[in-house]
MARMI-349007 format. One line per 2 residues: number of its first residue (from 1); for each residue x, y, z of C-alpha. Coordinates in pm, whole numbers, padded with zeros to 5 digits. Layout:
NUM) X,Y,Z  ...
REM end
This chain:
1) -02561,-09853,-08615  -02569,-09799,-08241
3) -02378,-10026,-07999  -02700,-10151,-07827
5) -02886,-10229,-08155  -02591,-10401,-08319
7) -02518,-10603,-08009  -02878,-10717,-07985
9) -02879,-10806,-08353  -02561,-11000,-08322
11) -02694,-11214,-08036  -03031,-11274,-08208
13) -02869,-11363,-08540  -02620,-11592,-08377
15) -02883,-11771,-08166  -03126,-11815,-08456
17) -02861,-11900,-08716  -02699,-12168,-08509
19) -03014,-12296,-08337  -02898,-12188,-07995
21) -03188,-12049,-07802  -03166,-12198,-07452
23) -02936,-11928,-07307  -03145,-11681,-07088
25) -03120,-11330,-07227  -03090,-11186,-06874
27) -02746,-11343,-06829  -02582,-11083,-07047
29) -02684,-10743,-07150  -02521,-10465,-07348
31) -02442,-10284,-07022  -02226,-10567,-06897
33) -01862,-10549,-07003  -01734,-10853,-07186
35) -01535,-11097,-06974  -01174,-10991,-06943
37) -01248,-10663,-07127  -01262,-10418,-06829
39) -01064,-10119,-06953  -00747,-10045,-06775
41) -00640,-09719,-06955  -00728,-09892,-07280
43) -00921,-10201,-07411  -00698,-10505,-07417
45) -00915,-10686,-07675  -00656,-10927,-07802
47) -00559,-11042,-07453  -00929,-11072,-07361
49) -01002,-11283,-07656  -00714,-11512,-07580
51) -00883,-11585,-07244  -01155,-11779,-07429
53) -01104,-12108,-07603  -01146,-12109,-07979
55) -01442,-12347,-07934  -01641,-12234,-07626
57) -01839,-12497,-07451  -02136,-12286,-07355
59) -02358,-12035,-07533  -02284,-11795,-07259
61) -01911,-11792,-07350  -01987,-11780,-07723
63) -02207,-11471,-07697  -01955,-11295,-07468
65) -01697,-11356,-07731  -01908,-11208,-08005
67) -01986,-10894,-07792  -01618,-10848,-07724
69) -01529,-10896,-08086  -01793,-10636,-08185
71) -01640,-10379,-07946  -01298,-10437,-08091
73) -01414,-10411,-08455  -01588,-10076,-08383
75) -01274,-09935,-08225  -00988,-10079,-08427
77) -01093,-10305,-08711  -00748,-10329,-08865
79) -00595,-10461,-08541  -00887,-10703,-08483
81) -00855,-10850,-08840  -00486,-10884,-08814
83) -00520,-11078,-08493  -00768,-11338,-08627
85) -00629,-11610,-08858  -00836,-11731,-09147
87) -00938,-12058,-08971  -01040,-11883,-08643
89) -01407,-11954,-08566  -01466,-11574,-08518
91) -01309,-11473,-08849  -01635,-11475,-09043
93) -01815,-11291,-08769  -01540,-11026,-08765
95) -01593,-10954,-09136  -01975,-10931,-09084
97) -01941,-10688,-08795  -01689,-10474,-08990
99) -01920,-10467,-09290  -02217,-10349,-09075
101) -01994,-10090,-08914  -01808,-09952,-09218
103) -01911,-10137,-09539  -01689,-09927,-09762
105) -01365,-09992,-09572  -01458,-10350,-09512
107) -01523,-10412,-09888  -01187,-10252,-09980
109) -01007,-10474,-09737  -01196,-10786,-09846
111) -01106,-10731,-10214  -00732,-10698,-10115
113) -00731,-11041,-09974  -00550,-11309,-10165
115) -00798,-11578,-10057  -01125,-11432,-09940
117) -01414,-11634,-09807  -01675,-11659,-10080
119) -01976,-11687,-09849  -01909,-11343,-09713
121) -01945,-11171,-10046  -02326,-11153,-10037
123) -02342,-11011,-09689  -02078,-10750,-09757
125) -02217,-10631,-10089  -02569,-10610,-09948
127) -02451,-10385,-09663  -02247,-10180,-09901
129) -02534,-10124,-10149  -02748,-09992,-09859
131) -02494,-09790,-09682  -02286,-09652,-09970
133) -02464,-09704,-10312  -02204,-09487,-10485
135) -01918,-09718,-10371  -02127,-10028,-10453
137) -02218,-09912,-10804  -01848,-09799,-10859
139) -01733,-10164,-10795  -01985,-10291,-11044
141) -01897,-10027,-11299  -01518,-10100,-11267
143) -01595,-10476,-11296  -01417,-10534,-10961
145) -01706,-10756,-10848  -01968,-10960,-11022
147) -02325,-10960,-10889  -02619,-11154,-10998
149) -02886,-11029,-10763  -03012,-10762,-10993
151) -03276,-10601,-10778  -02994,-10470,-10544
153) -02837,-10292,-10850  -03173,-10121,-10913
155) -03223,-10032,-10544  -02876,-09897,-10510
157) -02920,-09683,-10814  -03259,-09547,-10689
159) -03105,-09473,-10348  -02818,-09290,-10502
161) -03046,-09091,-10742  -03255,-08985,-10438
163) -02962,-08812,-10285  -02735,-08728,-10582
165) -02911,-08739,-10917  -02613,-08598,-11107
167) -02384,-08871,-10985  -02652,-09135,-11063
169) -02674,-09016,-11421  -02295,-09020,-11456
171) -02283,-09382,-11344  -02568,-09477,-11584
173) -02397,-09308,-11874  -02084,-09510,-11815
175) -02269,-09844,-11773  -02345,-10087,-12049
177) -02505,-10425,-12111  -02736,-10576,-11849
179) -02591,-10351,-11577  -02716,-10046,-11763
181) -03058,-10206,-11807  -03099,-10259,-11425
183) -02966,-09915,-11339  -03214,-09754,-11580
185) -03509,-09876,-11367  -03377,-09737,-11037
187) -03268,-09405,-11203  -03600,-09349,-11388
189) -03814,-09431,-11088  -03628,-09189,-10861
191) -03609,-08905,-11123  -03979,-08947,-11203
193) -04062,-08871,-10844  -03833,-08568,-10822
195) -03892,-08396,-11168  -04121,-08585,-11401
197) -04101,-08321,-11677  -03722,-08331,-11695
199) -03724,-08706,-11668  -03967,-08720,-11967
201) -03735,-08511,-12184  -03443,-08736,-12082
203) -03647,-09046,-12162  -03727,-08923,-12507
205) -03350,-08899,-12579  -03288,-09260,-12504
207) -03278,-09543,-12763  -03573,-09770,-12833
209) -03587,-10026,-12552  -03446,-09792,-12293
211) -03684,-09516,-12388  -03980,-09756,-12349
213) -03859,-09876,-12007  -03821,-09522,-11892
215) -04166,-09435,-12009  -04312,-09727,-11813
217) -04135,-09609,-11496  -04255,-09256,-11541
219) -04613,-09368,-11593  -04604,-09608,-11294
221) -04479,-09336,-11068  -04738,-09081,-11198
223) -05018,-09340,-11154  -04944,-09366,-10782
225) -05041,-09002,-10721  -05253,-08902,-11023
227) -05398,-09187,-11227  -05601,-08968,-11464
229) -05289,-08773,-11546  -05101,-09102,-11604
231) -05373,-09226,-11839  -05353,-08895,-12040
233) -04981,-08916,-12050  -04995,-09277,-12169
235) -05230,-09172,-12451  -05001,-08883,-12557
237) -04697,-09108,-12558  -04859,-09384,-12761
239) -05003,-09135,-13018  -04686,-08928,-13072
241) -04417,-09186,-13018  -04380,-09565,-13099
243) -04622,-09770,-12900  -04527,-09887,-12547
245) -04534,-10262,-12544  -04461,-10458,-12232
247) -04102,-10564,-12174  -04018,-10892,-12349
249) -03814,-11022,-12054  -04100,-10998,-11807
251) -04422,-10892,-11999  -04637,-10822,-11691
253) -04381,-10670,-11459  -04366,-10294,-11470
255) -04625,-10258,-11750  -04771,-09914,-11678
257) -05121,-10006,-11800  -05163,-10241,-11506
259) -05081,-09965,-11251  -05287,-09704,-11433
261) -05600,-09921,-11466  -05585,-10016,-11088
263) -05535,-09669,-10973  -05814,-09532,-11203
265) -06045,-09785,-11048  -05991,-09645,-10704
267) -06159,-09320,-10826  -06391,-09438,-11116
269) -06418,-09803,-11211  -06585,-09708,-11546
271) -06295,-09487,-11640  -06066,-09779,-11559
273) -06262,-10012,-11773  -06268,-09765,-12058
275) -05889,-09752,-12029  -05869,-10133,-12055
277) -06098,-10129,-12359  -05880,-09875,-12541
279) -05538,-09969,-12441  -05558,-10322,-12298
281) -05487,-10493,-12626  -05281,-10229,-12797
283) -04946,-10346,-12950  -04995,-10708,-12847
285) -04870,-10964,-13100  -05102,-11259,-13018
287) -05448,-11326,-12891  -05302,-11515,-12597
289) -05096,-11212,-12504  -05387,-10976,-12543
291) -05609,-11191,-12321  -05324,-11216,-12067
293) -05257,-10847,-12037  -05634,-10767,-12028
295) -05693,-11014,-11746  -05402,-10879,-11542
297) -05541,-10525,-11585  -05887,-10645,-11481
299) -05747,-10823,-11181  -05584,-10493,-11075
301) -05923,-10323,-11104  -06089,-10591,-10899
303) -05829,-10550,-10626  -05913,-10171,-10612
305) -06279,-10234,-10554  -06420,-10208,-10200
307) -06466,-10579,-10158  -06491,-10563,-09781
309) -06806,-10361,-09806  -07090,-10574,-09926
311) -07318,-10289,-10016  -07041,-10110,-10199
313) -06961,-10426,-10396  -07332,-10463,-10485
315) -07357,-10100,-10595  -07043,-10121,-10809
317) -07139,-10441,-10984  -07490,-10319,-11047
319) -07334,-10056,-11267  -07105,-10311,-11435
321) -07378,-10554,-11516  -07371,-10472,-11887
323) -06988,-10457,-11907  -06828,-10726,-12123
325) -06585,-10775,-11838  -06859,-10837,-11574
327) -06789,-11211,-11530  -06403,-11170,-11526
329) -06420,-10907,-11261  -06660,-11113,-11053
331) -06422,-11411,-11059  -06122,-11186,-10982
333) -06253,-11014,-10674  -06019,-11100,-10383
335) -06283,-11308,-10210  -06021,-11495,-10015
337) -05951,-11189,-09804  -06314,-11161,-09680
339) -06520,-11334,-09423  -06743,-11532,-09662
341) -07021,-11592,-09409  -07030,-11224,-09312
343) -07022,-11113,-09675  -07307,-11344,-09775
345) -07520,-11218,-09479  -07450,-10862,-09570
347) -07536,-10916,-09934  -07870,-11052,-09831
349) -07959,-10713,-09703  -07909,-10540,-10039
351) -08168,-10501,-10312  -08288,-10794,-10509
353) -08154,-10862,-10855  -07924,-11074,-11066
355) -07616,-10896,-10936  -07690,-10989,-10570
357) -07736,-11352,-10683  -07410,-11346,-10879
359) -07216,-11212,-10586  -07369,-11433,-10320
361) -07315,-11741,-10545  -06946,-11659,-10584
363) -06904,-11602,-10211  -07090,-11921,-10131
365) -06877,-12115,-10362  -06557,-12011,-10187
367) -06718,-12050,-09845  -06809,-12412,-09925
369) -06448,-12498,-09991  -06361,-12450,-09624
371) -06689,-12488,-09445  -06936,-12720,-09619
373) -07148,-12762,-09298  -07175,-12382,-09254
375) -07298,-12332,-09609  -07544,-12624,-09584
377) -07690,-12466,-09260  -07708,-12133,-09429
379) -07896,-12272,-09727  -08143,-12450,-09509
381) -08228,-12132,-09337  -08331,-11947,-09652
383) -08623,-11970,-09902  -08608,-12239,-10165
385) -08604,-11996,-10457  -08269,-11872,-10341
387) -08142,-12211,-10244  -08209,-12358,-10588
389) -08013,-12084,-10758  -07712,-12096,-10531
391) -07674,-12475,-10500  -07557,-12507,-10850
393) -07300,-12243,-10814  -07163,-12418,-10499
395) -07060,-12713,-10718  -06759,-12521,-10840
397) -06578,-12702,-10557  -06295,-12875,-10736
399) -06103,-13045,-10460  -06189,-13080,-10097
401) -06016,-13227,-09791  -06316,-13438,-09718
403) -06454,-13593,-10048  -06722,-13799,-09851
405) -06849,-13474,-09707  -06875,-13330,-10056
407) -07064,-13639,-10176  -07306,-13611,-09885
409) -07351,-13240,-09944  -07420,-13277,-10318
411) -07661,-13564,-10260  -07866,-13359,-10022
413) -07913,-13086,-10284  -08134,-13313,-10491
415) -08029,-13149,-10821  -08066,-13293,-11175
417) -07706,-13232,-11301  -07349,-13172,-11202
419) -07162,-12866,-11346  -06863,-12923,-11576
421) -06627,-12750,-11328  -06725,-12998,-11064
423) -06684,-13301,-11288  -06343,-13188,-11420
425) -06216,-13095,-11077  -06365,-13320,-10810
427) -06445,-13589,-11073  -06080,-13622,-11163
429) -05967,-13650,-10809  -06246,-13882,-10695
431) -06386,-14062,-11008  -06561,-14342,-10811
433) -06739,-14105,-10579  -06842,-13891,-10872
435) -06977,-14193,-11050  -07200,-14268,-10749
437) -07325,-13909,-10754  -07420,-13945,-11125
439) -07624,-14258,-11045  -07828,-14047,-10804
441) -07931,-13787,-11072  -08282,-13798,-11210
443) -08310,-13915,-11566  -08293,-13612,-11803
445) -08078,-13461,-12085  -07867,-13289,-11819
447) -07790,-13629,-11664  -07653,-13756,-11992
449) -07440,-13451,-12043  -07297,-13500,-11700
451) -07215,-13870,-11780  -07037,-13767,-12104
453) -06836,-13499,-11927  -06733,-13738,-11654
455) -06629,-13998,-11912  -06413,-13734,-12083
457) -06239,-13663,-11745  -06191,-14037,-11665
459) -06051,-14114,-12017  -05804,-13829,-11984
461) -05678,-13980,-11662  -05690,-14353,-11727
463) -05856,-14509,-12039  -05855,-14858,-11903
465) -06032,-14750,-11587  -06282,-14560,-11790
467) -06360,-14867,-12014  -06411,-15077,-11705
469) -06658,-14820,-11569  -06839,-14809,-11906
471) -06889,-15195,-11902  -07067,-15173,-11569
473) -07308,-14905,-11672  -07672,-14965,-11748
475) -07763,-14942,-12113  -07941,-14607,-12093
477) -07617,-14438,-11970  -07371,-14602,-12207
479) -07435,-14387,-12517  -07324,-14063,-12348
481) -07033,-14241,-12168  -06909,-14387,-12498
483) -06904,-14046,-12661  -06718,-13900,-12360
485) -06458,-14173,-12347  -06387,-14126,-12721
487) -06350,-13752,-12673  -06112,-13783,-12386
489) -05908,-14073,-12521  -05872,-13956,-12881
491) -05707,-13624,-12767  -05379,-13818,-12683
493) -05415,-14165,-12851  -05632,-14154,-13164
495) -05490,-14492,-13285  -05593,-14685,-12974
497) -05930,-14510,-12975  -06001,-14604,-13337
499) -05898,-14961,-13266  -06151,-14977,-12978
501) -06434,-14826,-13179  -06363,-15062,-13472
503) -06420,-15356,-13247  -06755,-15238,-13118
505) -07080,-15395,-13232  -07255,-15163,-13482
507) -07525,-14968,-13306  -07605,-14640,-13116
509) -07306,-14666,-12887  -07055,-14719,-13168
511) -07227,-14435,-13371  -07186,-14194,-13086
513) -06815,-14269,-13054  -06748,-14270,-13424
515) -06912,-13926,-13466  -06675,-13786,-13200
517) -06371,-13955,-13363  -06463,-13829,-13709
519) -06500,-13466,-13580  -06158,-13493,-13420
521) -05990,-13614,-13736  -06153,-13355,-13974
523) -05886,-13081,-13937  -05578,-13305,-13995
525) -05709,-13599,-14195  -06048,-13530,-14362
527) -06033,-13836,-14580  -06015,-14062,-14274
529) -06278,-13862,-14097  -06511,-13904,-14405
531) -06447,-14280,-14417  -06531,-14319,-14052
533) -06841,-14111,-14073  -06981,-14327,-14355
535) -06964,-14623,-14120  -07226,-14473,-13887
537) -07530,-14694,-13891  -07794,-14435,-13813
539) -07881,-14244,-14132  -07965,-13915,-13972
541) -07653,-13931,-13750  -07435,-14025,-14045
543) -07556,-13745,-14262  -07520,-13489,-13980
545) -07155,-13593,-13910  -07068,-13594,-14287
547) -07223,-13249,-14332  -07001,-13112,-14055
549) -06689,-13272,-14205  -06768,-13153,-14567
551) -06846,-12802,-14453  -06493,-12773,-14290
553) -06317,-12956,-14566  -06465,-12749,-14844
555) -06328,-12432,-14688  -05969,-12546,-14765
557) -05998,-12793,-15052  -06350,-12795,-15211
559) -06244,-13001,-15524  -06098,-13280,-15308
561) -06407,-13277,-15088  -06644,-13304,-15390
563) -06432,-13589,-15533  -06466,-13786,-15213
565) -06835,-13743,-15211  -06861,-13871,-15571
567) -06649,-14187,-15514  -06818,-14278,-15181
569) -07074,-14551,-15142  -07335,-14309,-15015
571) -07684,-14300,-15164  -07755,-14054,-15443
573) -07976,-13853,-15215  -07698,-13824,-14961
575) -07442,-13714,-15229  -07674,-13444,-15357
577) -07729,-13315,-15007  -07354,-13311,-14933
579) -07276,-13142,-15273  -07510,-12863,-15176
581) -07291,-12828,-14855  -06972,-12807,-15066
583) -07058,-12611,-15391
REM end
């Protein structure tokens, strides 16, 4: 590192690290000789340093000390280190300057110390890994140092392999354990860039997990420059060799399918989606894992789409309209990186159709999270047929910095329902405001569904508050709210829920709650579910709930289900009907 660059770096690091920023930079520049350091035949660094107190009173003096010390370290580090005792305030700086100037020599001297300063280890090893990866890896290989920052091991191996592949392979062959695992990544990535064919032959010679890791690195590197080739290579490897699962330690990091699908999308989104369909769920052990890796791959595809060009977005999604992943891709477009107002305006100039409506609704939804007034003004400027469609999508707002503004905005829409996403998000954060919004809805089946969903959300959060809200509701809203409270409460406290329902007066409200409770109990306790269902007063509701329970019960234990039907106090007609359900 040059004298000017290192001096400037030292001053900046010192000023920032110690919060000293008032000293004017013009007072000292690299061209000024340090105080007391004017050469007289030779640099009298030790004598010059002694001219400064160990604890300078001004920043000017401190920085002059640091510049002087740096000069000395660059010319005679052994003499400089011998002069400074361990408790000297410049001791730590001296080691840092030496490490930046000659990391290999500094590291050797540091390891020879009887009592080294622990906080210097990170700085010194970081410099050494960058400047001399061979020496750094040699220390790790000989167990002379321990190092938990694994990415530096990988980077050092990659850097060494870029310049000396033979030496990198020698070090890898000598390594074992977790060190070998981290070195493999760096070696494989560098080698794949230099000679992919030779690297592939080497990868095939490795054992199980190492072979799979090497394959992933080769595929990732190939995908950067030739995604179709990487896709074909992936197919050939999976067909002729054991499948390539994601790494168990970090299942999404480094999985080649993610890089391949994203890079394919840059050239042909349909080819990328075909790759997801064929390989996105291959070798996964659970449905959750399959869904996870598929979604990550689709997210990568979405990132590759031209989301800043509204017409290009529209054209792409028009082609994807029949894809089973259409909705997922729509949600995963990186909308946050666009100007939503500009995007919506641009989309309005594209052809009519459901795709345009989908895209505008998604953009408007995100726009509303930061600028409700702008969205409201936009909607007022456009025909009602578009406003009606978009207004419902806007209610995906979950949380907003100004809940009263959200209430005012939603009320102005004059809609007949509130979407579930709004009720579970905004409704949980602001239950009372949401309740007021529910009251403003016109009477309809959709209104009752909204009341039930809000009751679920409230019961999940605070059952007592939900019950107080229920008591204040008018009779025509209580039925849906009772069912919702039961659904939310029984999920975490079925005993308290059943006690509450048991104390209700027989009637439609109790029936609605009991039906929900019975459905919840069916899987784990069908006998209890059956008993509760028989207490439903409404005949049609009772038979409907019992039919659902018996249908599920008969799949696992039909004889027991039939026995409960026979011993129940149901009417003969009801028993015959249920026996037909559980033959």
